[in-house]
DODREN-969857 format. One line per 5 residues: number of its first residue (from 1); for each residue z, x, y of C-alpha. Coordinates in steps of 0.5 Angstrom, whole numbers, plus 500, padded with zeros to 3 digits. Layout:
BEGIN
NUM	Z,X,Y; ...
% end
This chain:
BEGIN
1	500,500,500; 498,503,507; 504,505,511; 504,501,518; 508,503,524
6	509,503,531; 507,509,536; 512,512,540; 511,511,548; 509,519,548
11	504,518,543; 501,512,546; 501,517,553; 498,523,549; 492,518,546
16	491,515,553; 490,521,557; 482,523,558; 480,530,557; 476,531,563
21	470,536,561; 468,540,567; 461,542,566; 457,547,571; 451,543,573
26	449,548,579; 443,549,575; 441,542,575; 443,541,583; 438,547,585
31	433,544,581; 433,537,583; 434,540,591; 427,542,590; 424,535,588
36	423,530,593; 421,522,592; 414,522,588; 415,528,585; 415,529,577
41	419,534,573; 419,537,566; 425,540,562; 423,544,556; 429,545,551
46	431,551,548; 431,550,540; 439,550,540; 439,545,546; 440,537,545
51	435,532,548; 441,528,549; 446,533,552; 441,535,557; 439,528,559
56	446,527,560; 447,533,565; 441,532,569; 443,524,570; 450,526,572
61	447,531,577; 442,527,580; 447,521,581; 452,526,584; 446,528,589
66	444,521,590; 437,523,587; 434,517,583; 430,519,577; 427,515,571
71	425,518,565; 418,517,562; 418,516,554; 412,519,550; 409,522,556
76	411,529,554; 411,534,548; 416,535,543; 422,538,546; 420,536,553
81	424,531,558; 419,528,563; 422,524,569; 420,522,576; 424,522,582
86	424,516,586
% end
């Protein structure tokens, strides 16, 4: 039979604390500063990079800089992310 128990307040507080990850987005900020509305960009991934992670970082950086980007699916080759600055 499973053991059921109530968590202590200390355990609850520890679980509620969100781990904040601070990433260095300076490379993304620099890249985005070279683009203006109407420009298109391409990010070519290294073999060990995840498309999902790179898109998340690019999206985070663009939101922090107030740059609206729209990803274009199926427009690039495998291992590339294509987007439009709006």
